[in-house]
C-alpha positions as CSV (number, residue, x, y, z in Angstrom):
1,M,10.4,-38.2,40.3
2,K,10.7,-42.0,40.1
3,Y,8.6,-44.2,42.3
4,V,9.3,-47.8,43.4
5,A,6.8,-50.4,44.6
6,T,7.2,-51.5,48.2
7,A,5.5,-54.4,50.0
8,T,5.0,-54.4,53.7
9,R,4.2,-57.5,55.7
10,R,1.9,-56.8,58.6
11,Y,1.0,-59.0,61.6
12,R,-2.1,-58.9,63.9
13,M,-1.6,-60.0,67.5
14,E,-4.5,-60.8,69.8
15,L,-5.3,-62.8,73.0
16,P,-8.6,-64.7,72.6
17,G,-10.7,-64.5,75.8
18,H,-8.9,-61.5,77.2
19,D,-10.9,-58.4,76.7
20,W,-8.3,-56.2,78.4
21,F,-5.9,-56.8,75.5
22,E,-6.5,-54.7,72.4
23,P,-5.6,-56.4,69.2
24,V,-2.4,-54.9,67.7
25,T,-1.4,-54.6,64.1
26,T,2.3,-54.0,63.3
27,D,4.9,-54.5,60.6
28,N,7.7,-54.9,63.1
29,V,8.7,-58.5,63.2
30,H,10.9,-58.0,66.2
31,R,8.0,-56.7,68.2
32,V,6.0,-59.8,67.3
33,V,8.9,-62.1,68.4
34,N,9.2,-60.2,71.7
35,A,5.5,-60.3,72.3
36,R,5.3,-64.1,71.7
37,R,8.2,-64.6,74.1
38,T,6.6,-62.4,76.8
39,A,3.2,-64.2,76.4
40,R,4.8,-67.6,76.7
41,I,6.5,-66.6,79.9
42,A,3.2,-65.3,81.3
43,G,1.4,-68.5,80.3
44,L,-0.8,-66.8,77.7
45,Q,-1.7,-68.0,74.2
46,L,-0.9,-65.1,71.8
47,V,-2.4,-65.6,68.4
48,V,-0.4,-64.0,65.5
49,S,-2.2,-63.6,62.2
50,L,-0.4,-62.9,58.9
51,L,-2.2,-60.1,57.0
52,P,-2.1,-59.6,53.3
53,L,0.9,-57.7,51.8
54,Q,0.4,-54.0,51.7
55,V,1.8,-52.8,48.4
56,E,2.2,-49.1,47.7
57,E,4.4,-46.8,45.5
58,M,7.0,-44.7,47.3
59,P,9.4,-42.0,46.1
60,A,12.7,-43.6,45.0
61,C,16.1,-42.7,46.4
62,Y,17.5,-40.0,44.1
63,W,20.9,-41.8,44.0
64,C,20.2,-45.5,43.3
65,R,16.6,-45.1,42.2
66,A,16.1,-48.7,43.2
67,R,14.9,-48.4,46.9
68,P,12.4,-46.2,48.6
69,R,13.6,-43.2,50.5
70,A,14.3,-43.7,54.2
71,V,11.9,-42.4,56.9
72,E,13.3,-40.2,59.7
73,Y,11.7,-38.3,62.5
74,D,12.0,-34.7,63.8
75,C,9.9,-32.4,66.0
76,D,7.2,-32.3,63.3
77,G,6.9,-36.1,63.0
78,A,7.9,-38.5,60.3
79,Y,9.3,-37.4,56.9
80,R,11.1,-39.0,54.0
81,T,14.7,-38.2,53.2
82,A,16.1,-37.8,49.7
83,T,18.0,-41.1,49.9
84,C,17.6,-44.6,51.1
85,D,19.3,-46.2,54.1
86,S,21.1,-49.0,52.2
87,A,24.7,-49.5,53.3
88,Q,25.7,-49.9,49.7
89,C,24.1,-46.6,48.6
90,R,25.6,-44.7,51.6
91,E,29.1,-45.9,50.8
92,A,28.7,-44.9,47.1
93,R,27.6,-41.4,48.1
94,R,30.5,-41.1,50.5
95,L,33.0,-42.1,47.7
96,T,31.4,-39.6,45.4
97,Y,31.5,-36.6,47.7
98,E,35.2,-37.4,48.4
99,G,35.8,-37.2,44.6
100,I,36.8,-40.9,44.3
101,I,34.0,-41.8,41.9
102,A,31.8,-39.9,39.6
103,H,28.1,-39.2,40.4
104,P,25.8,-41.1,38.1
105,S,24.0,-38.0,37.0
106,Y,22.1,-40.0,34.3
107,H,20.2,-41.6,37.1
108,R,18.6,-38.4,38.2
109,G,16.1,-38.0,35.5
110,D,15.1,-38.8,31.9
111,Q,16.8,-35.7,30.6
112,A,20.5,-35.6,29.6
113,L,23.1,-33.9,31.7
114,R,23.3,-30.3,30.7
115,I,25.8,-27.4,31.1
116,V,23.8,-24.3,31.7
117,K,25.0,-20.7,31.6
118,P,23.3,-18.8,34.5
119,V,21.5,-15.5,34.1
120,R,22.7,-12.8,36.5
121,V,19.9,-11.2,38.6
122,R,19.6,-9.0,41.6
123,T,18.1,-10.4,44.9
124,T,15.4,-7.7,44.7
125,D,14.2,-9.0,41.3
126,G,12.6,-12.1,43.0
127,P,12.8,-15.7,41.8
128,R,12.8,-16.7,38.1
129,P,11.2,-20.2,37.9
130,G,12.7,-22.5,35.3
131,V,15.9,-20.4,34.9
132,V,19.4,-20.9,36.4
133,T,20.4,-17.6,38.0
134,V,23.2,-16.1,40.0
135,D,22.8,-13.0,42.1
136,E,25.2,-10.2,43.1
137,Y,26.4,-12.3,46.0
138,E,27.4,-15.2,43.6
139,D,24.6,-17.4,45.1
140,I,23.2,-19.8,42.5
141,T,19.6,-20.8,42.1
142,C,19.0,-23.8,39.8
143,L,16.0,-24.2,37.6
144,C,14.9,-27.0,39.9
145,G,14.7,-24.5,42.8
146,N,17.8,-25.6,44.6
147,I,20.0,-23.0,46.3
148,S,23.4,-23.0,47.9
149,S,21.9,-23.1,51.5
150,Y,19.6,-26.1,50.7
151,A,21.1,-29.0,48.8
152,G,24.0,-27.0,47.5
153,F,26.3,-27.1,44.5
154,H,29.5,-29.1,44.1
155,E,32.6,-28.5,42.0
156,C,32.6,-30.9,39.1
157,L,34.1,-31.7,35.7
158,P,32.2,-31.5,32.4
159,G,31.3,-35.2,32.6
160,G,29.7,-34.8,36.0
161,A,32.5,-36.1,38.2
162,L,32.7,-34.3,41.6
163,V,36.0,-32.9,42.5
164,G,37.5,-30.6,45.1
165,P,38.1,-26.8,44.6
166,D,41.8,-27.4,44.4
167,H,41.5,-30.0,41.6
168,P,43.8,-28.9,38.7
169,E,41.1,-29.5,36.0
170,W,38.2,-27.7,37.8
171,N,37.5,-24.3,36.2
172,G,34.1,-23.1,37.4
173,L,31.5,-25.8,36.8
174,W,29.0,-26.5,39.6
175,W,27.0,-29.7,39.8
176,C,23.5,-29.1,41.2
177,A,22.7,-31.5,44.1
178,G,19.0,-30.6,44.2
179,V,16.6,-33.5,44.7
180,G,14.6,-34.0,41.5
181,C,17.0,-31.9,39.4
182,P,17.0,-33.1,35.8
183,G,20.8,-33.0,35.7
184,V,22.2,-29.5,35.6
185,I,25.8,-28.3,35.7
186,V,26.0,-24.5,36.2
187,D,28.7,-22.9,34.1
188,C,30.3,-20.0,36.0
189,R,33.5,-19.9,34.0
190,E,32.7,-16.5,32.6
191,P,30.9,-13.6,34.4
192,A,27.2,-13.4,33.6
193,V,25.5,-10.1,32.8
194,Y,22.4,-8.9,34.4
195,A,19.2,-9.9,32.7
196,D,18.0,-6.3,32.3
197,E,21.2,-5.1,30.7
198,P,21.6,-4.7,26.9
199,G,23.0,-7.9,25.4
200,A,21.8,-10.1,28.2
201,P,20.7,-13.6,27.2
202,A,17.0,-13.8,26.7
203,K,16.9,-17.5,27.4
204,V,18.9,-20.3,29.1
205,V,21.9,-21.3,27.1
206,V,22.2,-25.1,27.1
207,T,25.0,-27.3,26.0
208,E,24.2,-31.0,25.7
209,L,27.0,-33.3,26.6
């Protein structure tokens, strides 16, 4: 996973001589502007101090790898999404999932894009970490841990371009959309055999593009 450095500018607001006002530290500049306007209307002297920059490393957006992942909130509190909230990045992702442009798979890790033949397993066999598998229900599990009900898999061409299921050149390649995946395309063009059957592949078959 790639990390990017982020710098946060913080402000400290206080009212000297007014013990009822607790000093406030915030990184929301709009809150500072509104507080100064309110204090001016009330005839109070609000003192705003500029604090040193707070620099930290945050997980990078898996798509552009240039900006930190966005923060969202749910019933459990704040959490980081897989992508950033940049308008440019959102538009690029939309164009990709519509099949207009190819996904920059080379941005997803230091490893090359790989076409991997899955090993067929039964759901009762349990997970196989580090191996691409497909069960009797045709559900794929990538070596990164991604499954169809999580980040999912998308129809693609050998070069990584996402396409629709009715695309004339699509013939059974699935691009893994898992966050942190090293760049795997699952090859389901031929039926896989169960791992415990004679002649089953003993290891993952990888074809470098």
